[in-house]
N, C-alpha and C positions, 0 to 999 in steps of 0.2 A: 914766641909763637913758633909752632912747628910747621915746616915747609917740607917739600919733597927733596929739598937740598939740605935739610938738617934744621936745627933749632936756631932761630934768629932772635936776638935780644935787641930791643930798641926802647926808647923813653918817648913820652909824648906829654903834652900839656893839654889840660882841659880848659875850655873857655865857656864862661856863662854869658848868655845872650838873651835878649827878650824878643819873643816872637811877635808877629803882627797882632795877635789876639791878646797880647799883654803877659802870656805865660813865660815862665822862665825855662830856658833849654840850655843843656850842656852839650857841647860839640868838641870834637877832636879835629883840628884842621888837617893833621897827618893823616887820619883815616880817610877824610874827604879827598885829599890830594892823591893818596894811593888807591882810591876807590875800593876801600876794604868794606866788605859786608860783615855785619855782626854775627858771626858764626862761632864765636868762642876763641879758643887758642890754637886753631889751625888755619892755614890759608885756604882760600876757596880752591886752589889748584889741588892741594892735598885732599881736601874733602871729595873733590871729583874723582881723584884716583882710587880712594878708599871705596867709593860707591861703585866704580867700575870693577875693581877687583872682586868685591863681594858678589856683584851680580854675575861676573864670569865664573866665579867658583860655584855659585848655585846652579848655573846652567850646566856645568861640567858634572856636578854631583848627581843631577837629575838624569843626566844621560847614561849614568853607569848602572 
């Protein structure tokens, strides 16, 4: 995963569980414990910084 502090490597285990309606679901306890959202290979913090940087650069370029 890429973060604002650099790349972080970690491993996790997937668990199969049955939901109340009987369907099978696969969960990662580590993701739940870290409150990670499913955004791909970058952290939420990095995603926010990228969006802020792009927005700021668009504002500056339109003012020129």
